C-alpha positions in Angstrom: -82.7 196.9 6.8 -79.2 196.4 5.5 -78.5 200.2 5.8 -79.1 200.1 9.6 -76.7 197.2 10.0 -73.9 198.9 8.1 -74.4 202.2 9.8 -73.9 200.6 13.2 -70.9 198.5 12.1 -67.4 198.9 13.6 -65.9 199.8 10.2 -67.6 203.2 10.3 -64.8 204.4 12.6 -62.3 204.0 9.8 -64.1 206.1 7.2 -62.8 209.6 6.4 -64.7 212.7 5.7 -64.2 214.5 2.4 -62.3 217.3 4.3 -60.0 214.8 6.0 -59.3 213.0 2.7 -58.4 216.4 1.0 -56.2 217.3 3.9 -54.3 214.1 3.8 -53.8 214.1 0.0 -52.6 217.7 0.0 -49.8 216.8 2.4 -47.9 215.0 -0.3 -49.3 216.5 -3.5 -47.1 218.3 -6.0 -48.4 221.6 -7.4 -47.9 220.9 -11.1 -50.2 217.9 -11.1 -53.7 218.7 -12.2 -56.8 217.2 -10.6 -57.4 215.3 -13.9 -53.9 213.8 -13.8 -54.4 212.7 -10.2 -57.6 211.0 -11.2 -55.8 209.3 -14.1 -53.2 207.9 -11.7 -56.0 206.5 -9.5 -57.6 204.9 -12.5 -54.3 203.5 -13.7 -53.2 201.7 -10.5 -56.7 200.3 -9.9 -56.6 198.9 -13.4 -53.0 197.6 -12.9 -54.2 195.7 -9.8 -57.1 194.3 -11.8 -54.8 193.3 -14.6 -52.5 191.4 -12.1 -55.6 189.8 -10.5 -56.9 188.5 -13.8 -53.5 187.0 -14.6 -53.5 185.0 -11.3 -57.3 184.4 -11.6 -58.5 185.8 -8.3 -62.0 186.9 -7.4 -63.1 190.5 -8.0 -63.5 191.0 -4.2 -59.8 190.1 -3.7 -58.9 192.6 -6.4 -61.0 195.2 -4.6 -59.3 194.5 -1.3 -55.9 195.0 -2.9 -57.0 198.3 -4.3 -58.2 199.5 -0.9 -54.9 198.5 0.7 -53.1 200.5 -2.0 -55.3 203.5 -1.2 -54.9 203.2 2.5 -51.1 203.2 2.1 -50.9 206.2 -0.2 -53.3 208.4 1.9 -50.3 209.0 4.2 -47.4 208.4 1.8 -46.3 209.4 -1.7 -45.0 207.5 -4.6 -41.6 208.9 -3.7 -41.7 207.0 -0.4 -42.3 203.5 -1.9 -42.4 202.7 -5.6 -46.1 202.4 -6.6 -45.4 199.4 -8.9 -43.8 197.5 -6.0 -46.7 198.5 -3.8 -49.2 197.3 -6.4 -47.7 193.8 -6.4 -47.5 193.8 -2.6 -51.1 194.7 -2.2 -52.2 191.9 -4.5 -50.0 189.4 -2.6 -51.3 190.5 0.8 -55.0 190.6 -0.3 -54.7 187.0 -1.6 -53.5 185.9 1.8 -56.1 187.9 3.8 -59.0 186.6 1.7 -57.8 183.0 2.0 -56.7 182.5 -1.6 -52.9 182.7 -1.1 -50.5 182.5 -4.0 -46.7 181.9 -3.7 -44.9 185.2 -3.6 -42.7 184.3 -6.5 -45.8 183.7 -8.7 -47.3 187.1 -7.7 -44.0 188.7 -8.5 -43.7 187.0 -11.9 -47.3 187.8 -12.9 -46.9 191.4 -11.7 -43.8 191.8 -13.8 -45.6 190.4 -16.8 -48.6 192.7 -16.3 -46.4 195.8 -16.2 -44.5 194.6 -19.3 -47.9 194.3 -21.1 -48.7 197.9 -20.4 -45.5 199.6 -21.2 -41.7 199.0 -21.6 -41.3 202.3 -19.8 -42.4 200.7 -16.5 -39.3 199.9 -14.5 -39.7 197.0 -12.0 -36.2 196.1 -10.7 -37.6 194.3 -7.7 -37.5 190.7 -6.6 -39.5 188.6 -4.1 -37.5 189.9 -1.1 -38.6 193.4 -2.0 -42.2 192.4 -1.9 -41.8 190.7 1.4 -40.2 193.8 2.9 -42.8 196.1 1.4 -45.5 193.9 2.9 -44.1 194.8 6.4 -44.3 198.5 5.6 -47.9 198.1 4.3 -49.1 196.2 7.4 -47.5 198.7 9.7 -49.0 201.7 7.8 -52.4 200.2 8.0 -51.9 199.4 11.7 -52.6 195.7 10.8 -56.3 196.6 10.2 -56.9 194.3 7.2 -60.7 194.1 7.1 -62.3 195.6 4.0 -66.1 195.8 3.6 -67.1 195.7 0.0 -70.3 196.9 -1.7 -70.6 193.6 -3.7 -72.2 191.6 -0.9 -74.6 194.5 -0.1 -75.6 194.5 -3.8 -76.4 190.8 -3.7 -78.3 191.1 -0.4 -80.4 194.1 -1.6 -81.1 192.5 -4.9 -83.0 189.7 -3.1 -85.7 192.3 -2.5 -85.5 194.4 -5.7 -84.9 191.5 -8.0 -83.0 193.3 -10.8 -83.0 191.9 -14.3 -79.6 190.2 -15.0 -78.3 193.0 -17.3 -79.1 195.6 -14.6 -77.4 193.5 -11.9 -74.3 193.1 -14.1 -74.3 196.9 -14.8 -74.5 197.7 -11.1 -71.6 195.2 -10.4 -69.5 196.9 -13.1 -70.3 200.3 -11.7 -69.0 199.1 -8.3 -65.9 197.9 -10.0 -65.4 201.4 -11.4 -65.9 203.0 -8.0 -62.6 201.6 -6.9 -60.9 203.9 -9.3 -62.0 206.7 -7.0 -61.5 207.2 -3.3 -65.1 206.9 -2.4 -64.6 203.5 -0.7 -62.5 205.5 1.9 -65.4 207.9 2.5 -68.7 206.2 2.0 -70.2 203.1 3.6 -70.5 200.1 1.2 -74.3 200.2 1.2 -74.3 203.7 -0.1 -72.0 202.8 -3.0 -74.1 199.7 -3.7 -77.3 201.7 -3.8 -75.7 204.4 -5.9 -74.6 201.7 -8.4 -78.1 200.3 -8.5 -79.6 203.8 -9.0 -77.1 204.5 -11.8 -77.9 201.3 -13.6 -81.5 202.6 -13.9 -83.0 199.9 -11.7 -86.4 201.6 -11.5 -87.3 200.8 -15.1 -85.2 197.6 -15.5 -86.1 195.7 -12.3 -89.0 193.4 -11.9 -90.7 195.8 -9.5 -93.1 198.5 -10.8 -91.8 202.1 -10.8 -94.0 202.8 -7.7 -92.8 199.8 -5.8 -89.2 200.5 -6.7 -89.5 204.1 -5.4 -91.1 202.8 -2.2 -88.2 200.3 -1.9 -85.7 203.1 -2.0 -87.7 205.0 0.7 -87.8 202.0 2.9 -84.0 201.6 2.9 -83.8 204.4 5.4 -80.6 205.7 3.7 -79.6 209.3 3.3 -80.2 209.8 -0.5 -78.1 212.9 -0.3 -75.0 210.6 0.1 -76.3 208.3 -2.6 -76.7 211.1 -5.1 -73.3 212.5 -4.1 -71.7 209.1 -5.0 -73.7 209.1 -8.3 -72.3 212.5 -9.1 -68.8 211.5 -8.3 -69.1 208.4 -10.5 -70.4 210.5 -13.4 -67.5 212.9 -12.9 -65.0 210.1 -13.1 -66.6 208.7 -16.2 -66.2 212.2 -17.8 -62.5 212.3 -16.8 -62.1 208.7 -18.1 -62.8 209.9 -21.6 -59.5 211.7 -21.6 -57.6 208.8 -20.1 -54.7 207.2 -22.1 -53.0 204.3 -20.3 -49.8 204.6 -22.3 -49.1 208.1 -21.0 -49.4 207.2 -17.3 -45.9 205.6 -16.7 -44.2 208.9 -17.7 -46.6 210.8 -15.4 -45.8 208.5 -12.5 -42.0 209.1 -12.8 -42.6 212.8 -13.2 -44.7 212.8 -10.0 -41.9 210.9 -8.2 -39.2 213.3 -9.5 -41.2 216.4 -8.5 -41.7 215.0 -5.0 -37.9 214.3 -4.8 -37.1 217.8 -6.0 -39.3 219.4 -3.3 -37.7 217.4 -0.5 
């Protein structure tokens, strides 16, 4: 099954445990930022990358690659080290090249600047194309030139050939995977676990073409640790709960407060 393939894949070496992730994040976290505010920041920058991606009309998988690059960089760095808006544009630019849909650096710069202006006049973006080119070098070095990203999307499509979800259910699962990139679970869990959690959360048992009994048997045959799947489901539900308190217009001020607090502690 697909699960066995993913479990044996080389990418498993690059996943973090929850403990490792918490340790890395704590190394550059400021004390007066709440867990909710940190989650809001993750939602905000994932959405910013998506906003830029829509402006330059790239596929969802490329947008997701850019989000993963952004996360990989800031696992070991803070917003004080490199401006997150510059890194956002850079991640989109690099992801387009890696996924063989390149766009001119000036175009990415222009559309990024436009996307930031759409969100808030408080967002300062005093950078030019040379800054993106220089930032790309830092990003590549930080990721040790490991640019491969395995996404849950293809796993969802492959698994759906067996479960045969109704179209609304498949679209719901795809949307849930999109939302998962507002969290760090892509750094912790294999893609097939996230895909199965999205299918589970979209209520596939009663919306798919299989009977409830057949659907439950299908889950059992996957040979996947359902503890991990249910953990992902729980984390997604927790993020949706935090999302209810999210206000995009407040985030730019929070970003600069975060940077200022890091600077003050140095």
